[in-house]
N, C-alpha and C positions, 0 to 999 in steps of 0.2 A: 050307400057304399062308401062315399067319400067321407061322410060323417064318422063312420066306424073307423076308417083309416086314420082320420085326424085324432080321434079319441085314443087309438092305440099309440100313435106317435107322442101324444101328450103324456100318456102314462109312462112310456119309455123315457121321456125327457125328465119327468118328475122323479123316476127311479134313479136316474143318473146323478141327480143332485144329492150330495151327501153333506148335510149340515153338520158342523163339528159337534154340537151338543147332542144331536141324534145318535151319532156314533158313540159318544161318551156313555149315553144311557144304555145303548145296545151292549157295549162292552161290560158295563156294570151288571146288567141283567143276565148276561151269559156266563158270568163267573160261577163255576161249579163249586169251588171250594177255596176259602181264604188260605193264605200261606202261613197263618199263625193261629194259635188257639185263642180265639176271642173270649170264650167264657172264662178261661184261666186268667187272662189279662184283666178282665173286668173284675174278677174276684180279688186279685191282688191289689188293684187300684182302690177298690171299695174298702178293703181292710186298712190300707194306708190312710185313706181319707177319714175313715172312722177313727183310726188311731190318733190322728191329729186333733179331732174334736174331743176325744176323751182325755188326751194329754192336756189340752187347754182347760178342760173342766177340772181335772184332778190336781193339776200342778199350781194353780193360781194362789191358793192360800199359803202353801209352803214357800213359793217364790216371793210373795209379799213379806213373809217373816224373815227369810234369809237375806234377800237383796233389797227389799223395799220397792221392787218392781214386779207387779203381779204377772207381767208378760215375759219375764226373764226366760223361763223354760220354753214358752211358746215360740219366742223369737229364735231360740237355738234349734228348736224342732223344725222350724221353717227352713233354717240353713241345712239341717240334715236332709230334708226332703229335696232341696235343690241339689244336694250332693247325690241323692238317689237318681235324679234325672240324668246327671252327668255319667254316673256309673252305668245306668241302663243303656245310654247311647254308646258307650265303649264296649260293654259286654256283648251286646247284640251284634256287633260287627266281627266278633272273634269266632273263627271256625272251631268246631269241636275237635278237629284233628290237632289244632294248635294247642288246645288245653291238654290233650293227651301227651303231646311232645314236651310241653313245659312242666308237666306234673313233678318230675324229680327235682328240677331246679326250684320250683315253688316250695316244695317240701323242705329243701335245704335252707331257703331264704327264711321261712317261718321258724325253722329251728333256731337260726341265729337271732331272730327277733325275740323269741322266747327267752333266750339267754340274756339279751340286752335288757329286757324288762326287769329281770332280777338284779341287774347291775345299775341301771340308770332309770328305772321305771318310776312312775308317779304313784304314790300311795293314796288311797281313799278308804276311809273307815277300816284301817288296819290291813288292807289287802293291796299288794303291789301288782296291779294287773294292766296298767296303762302305759303306753309308750308315746311320748310327746314328740311329734314331728312338726316343728313350726307352730302354726295356729291350730293344728289338728291333733287330737288325742285319740289314739287307737287302742282298743282292747284286743291284744294279739290273740288271746284264746278264741275269740269269735272268728277271726281269720283262719285259725287253725282248724276249726270245724269244716270250713269250706275246702281248704287246701287238702286236708287229709281225705276228704271224700273224693276229690279229684284223683289223688294219688292211688287210693285203694281201688277205684274203678279201673284205672290204667293197669295196676298190678294184676287184677283179676283177668284182664284181657291177655296180658303177656304170659301169665302163669296159671291159666285156668286148669289145664290138665294136671299140673303139679299139685295144685290146691286140692283137687278131687282125689288124688291117688297117693300123695306123699305128705307125711307129717311135716317135712321140712318146708314145703311150699305153703302149708297152712300157717306155720308159726313165724314166718318171715315178717308179714305185716303186723303180727302181734308184738314182735320186738320193736318195730317202729312206734307202735302205739305206746309201748311201755316207756320209751324214751320221752315221747311227748307228754305222757301222763306224769312222769316224775317232775319235769320242768313246770307243768301247769299246777301240780299240787304244791310246789314250792311258793306259789304266788300268795295265798292258796286259793284253788278253785276246783272243788270236787265236782260241782255240777257239770262243767265242761268235760271232765274226764268221763263221767257217766254217759254223756251224750256220745262221745267218741267211741266208747265201748259198745254201746247199743248199735251204732251205725256199723261198726266192724262185725259184730255178731250177726246182724241182719244180712249184710252183704255176703258174708261167708256162707251162711245158710242158703241164701238164694243161688249162690254159685255152685252148690252141690257138694260142700265139704263133707268129709266123713263124719258120721254121727258121734263116733267116739271122741274125735278131736273137738267137735262142736260142744259136746256136753262137758268135756274137760275144761274148755275155755270158760263156759258159763259158771262152773263150780269155782274155778280159780278167781273169776271176777267177783263172785259173791263173797268169797273168803277175804279178798282184798278190801272190798267195800266195808265189811264188818270190822276188819282190823283198823282201817282208817278212822272209822267212827269211834272205836274204843280207845284209840291212842290219843285223840284230841278231845279235851274236855268240852270245848264249845260245840263240837259236833254232837257229842253225847247229850248235851243240854237241848240241842235242837230236836233230837229224836225223842227224848223224854217229854219235852213240851208238846211235841206233835201228838204223842200218845194220850196226854191228858193236859191240855193247855189251861184248863180251869183250876188246876192244882196251884198254879202260880200266875194268876191273870195279870198281875202288875209287874212281873219279872220276866222269866224266860218264855212264858206263854202270852205275853202282852200282844205281840203283833198278830198272832193267830186269832186270839179272842176278839180283837178289834175287827179283823177281817170277817169273822163269823157274824159279828153284829151287823156289819154292812150288808151281808147277804140276808140276814133276818129282816132288816128294814126294807129291803127291796121287794119282798113278797112277789106277786105275779107280774105286775106291770111297773114296778119301781116308783121312786119318789119324784121322778122327772129329771131331765137333763140339767145338771148344775145344782141340784138340790141335795147332794150328798152331805152328810154331817161328819162322817168318818174322815173325809179328806181334810177337815179343818184341824190338821195336826194331831189327830187322834191315831190314825193309821200311818205308820212309817212307810216310806217308799210307795206312796199311793199312786204315783204316776209311772213307776217303773215295774218292780216285781209284783206288786199287788194291785195293778190297775184293773184286773178282772173283778176284784171285789167291789171297786167303785162302779164298774159297769153293772154288776148285780144290784147294787144299791140304787142307782139312778134309773136303770132300764128294766130291772126285775128279771124274773125267770125267762120271760119271753125274749128279752134282749140277749141274755146269756145263750139261749138255744140258737138264736140267729147267728151270733158270732161263731159258736162252735160248729154250726152247719157249714158256714163259709170256710173256716179253717180246715174242716174235714174234707170239703170239696177240693181244696188245693192239694192236700196230702194225697187223697185218692187219685186225683188227676195225675200227680207225679208218678205214683205207683203204676197206674194204667199206662202212662207214657213209657215207663221202663219196660213193661211187658210187651208193648207194641214194638219197641226198638229191638229187643232181643228176638222177637219173632221175625223181624225183617233183617236180622244179622247185623244190626248196629250195636255191637256188644258194649263198647265203652260208653256210648250214650245211654244205653239201657241201664247199666249198673250205676251210673252217676245219677240218673233220674230216680232210681230206687233209693239211693243214699239220701238225696235231698228230701224225698217223700218221707222216709223214716225219720230223718232229722226234724222236719217241721212237725210231724205227728207226735213224736216223743217229747219234744220240748214244750209243745202245747199241753200235753198230758201232765208233765211235771209242774209247769207253772200253775195250771188250774188246780191240780191235785194239792199243791202246797197251800194255795189260798183258801181251799175249802177244808183243809185238815186231813186229807187222805194220804198225803206224802209229806216227809220232812222238807223244810225250806231249803232250796238249793240255789237261789239267786239267779234263776234263769228267766229271761224276759219272755213275754208273750209275743210270738212272731208277728211282725209287721205293725204291731199296735203299741207296745210299750215304748216309753221314752228311752232314748239312748242311740247315739250316732253309730257306734260300731255295729251293734246288733242290726239296726235298720239297714245300714249299708251292705253288710254281708248277706242278709236275707234278700235284699233287692238283687244283689249279684246272683245268688242262687236261683231266684225266680226268673231272672232274665236268661240264665243258662237253660232253664226248662223251656222257655219260649224258643230259644235258639235251637235246642234239640228237636223240638216239634217242627220248627220251620224246615230244618234240614231233612227230617223224615218225610214230610209232605212233599218237599221239592224232589227228593229222590224217587218218590212214588210216582209223581207226575212225569218225571223224565223217563222212568221205566215204561210207563204206558205209552208215551210218545215214541220211544224206541221200538216197541212192538208194532206200532201202527205204521212205521216206515217200511 
């Protein structure tokens, strides 16, 4: 009897002892759901890490030729990635309500920045698209994509009923888009205008705009695009070279023919990382707009498919998040997630389509992969906004469950 009593007392004493590490493991094992989207974060980090490797591989010959330092672009890309860390730390701390409140002010600020680019901007290859702020050079059109998406999401929250029932509510954001488009076309940068137009069309459609207004907008956009191509000889040359690049393989079709050769050499499994020939100053912009051709040459069809699957995952995850937010009545967050998903998806399609000869060259980067500080920073901010949206959605869901349990 006494032995059973002693054993019971010993068990009670042992149960009263709470080792710190045992509690830590218990808390970790009992966590039902993380407060952020782990697969999305892993996909974004994978794309950025892969982008660093490919920029290193694709840029070294050109860097050696231009500067005498083969690591010139690599070192700059490392600086851009460090900037991404800082941007991530800041964006993840900002409430989504704050973005909604500041959207009109942000829209006005970028408007003045677009004007400043035309007055005091830096020109590269005949285009004035960059604004120099101390040691940093920003492509304002990239910032405009993000800011316009935030503004449009906020507008659809404020004027949702008006957009669905009244032509006036539908055409107000179109007027803002038109002002931005004129300023961006003066740089000139038709690719960014097309991206902004697609984001606008996509969000208005998802917001339930009237089909008559919707189709009128698409028709007007197509007519404007054709007119812009016909009015500028260099744009017309891009279209004709895209239709038949082999007609002038050493002139207007040179870039596309070199890109197609890179894909042809890649075959199924590629020539191996670092073994591209087209990057040896045959293919212009090999580490920026046409980096996907180098991926095809070095990693082959299999590498291309893997990259497209990860980019598609990010886009679809953003669209799925938008649907979940709208279902839980987080309207602003839902529309913004939709806008970012459309943006990433469409820009990927245009970049890849241009490099394989399916679309005219538009000068759009491959999201998270191409070299370029402005594009990488803005895409990072957009991705961190997605993580913040998902965090707030999960947190509100947990708080709602806890409220019902009380």
